[in-house]
Structure formats: C-alpha cells, structure tokens
C-alpha positions in Angstrom: 0.0 0.0 0.0 1.4 3.4 -1.0 2.0 6.0 1.7 -0.5 8.8 1.6 2.2 11.3 2.5 3.7 13.4 -0.2 7.5 13.8 -0.2 7.1 17.4 1.1 4.9 16.1 4.0 7.5 13.4 4.8 10.3 16.0 4.9 8.2 18.3 7.1 7.6 15.4 9.5 11.3 14.5 9.5 12.2 18.1 10.5 9.6 18.1 13.3 11.0 14.9 14.7 14.6 16.2 14.6 13.7 19.5 16.3 13.9 18.4 20.0 17.5 17.0 19.5 17.0 14.6 22.4 20.2 12.7 21.6 22.2 15.8 22.8 20.8 15.5 26.3 20.9 11.8 26.6 23.7 11.0 29.1 23.0 7.5 30.2 23.3 6.4 33.8 25.1 8.7 36.2 25.5 6.5 39.3 28.0 3.7 39.5 25.3 1.1 40.2 23.4 2.1 37.1 26.6 2.0 35.0 27.4 -1.5 36.2 23.9 -2.7 35.3 23.9 -1.3 31.8 27.4 -2.6 31.2 25.9 -6.1 31.3 23.2 -5.5 28.7 25.3 -7.0 25.8 25.9 -10.1 27.9 22.4 -10.5 29.2 20.6 -10.1 25.9 21.2 -11.4 22.4 24.2 -13.3 21.0 26.4 -12.7 24.1 24.0 -14.2 26.6 25.1 -17.2 28.5 22.4 -19.4 26.9 23.4 -18.4 23.4 27.1 -19.0 24.1 26.3 -22.4 25.6 24.2 -23.3 22.5 27.0 -22.4 20.1 29.9 -24.3 21.9 29.0 -27.8 20.6 28.5 -26.4 17.1 31.8 -24.5 17.2 33.7 -27.7 18.4 32.1 -29.8 15.6 33.0 -27.1 13.1 36.6 -27.1 14.2 36.8 -30.9 14.0 35.3 -31.0 10.6 37.6 -28.2 9.4 40.6 -30.2 10.7 39.4 -33.4 8.9 38.9 -31.5 5.6 42.3 -29.8 5.9 43.8 -33.3 6.2 42.3 -34.5 3.0 44.3 -34.2 -0.2 41.9 -34.0 -3.1 
C-alpha cells in the first residue's frame, strides 16, 4: 500500500522529529550502580547471553573438528 504522505509532507515530519534533538541531552546512567547494570546489557541479551554461548559451543567444536578433517584430505 502506498504511503498517503507526499515527499514534502514526509520531509516536514522529519524536520519536526529532529527539532527536539533529544540525543544531545541523553547521558546514560550517572550513578556507579546504574553504570554497572547497563554494562551487562550486551551479555544479558542477544548473542552474548550465556544461553546463546552455551548453545554455540558444541557447534563450534564440531565445526573445528570438521575443518581439521577437511584440511587433512588431499583431493
């Protein structure tokens, strides 16, 4: 479905959204406790979570073993 906004309207909306410049006032946590908590975000969520790392370990080991076997073949 096509957007009902014209390119001019879209540009106006972009300028309105950029006006407050909130990213200039965003400083993150100020207290040491908050800094320690947010420093763990990458580990707690996503690909660096403990569960994700544990799921990948057997696959990585199998991949290394297979790569070693293939390197030993002379075709």
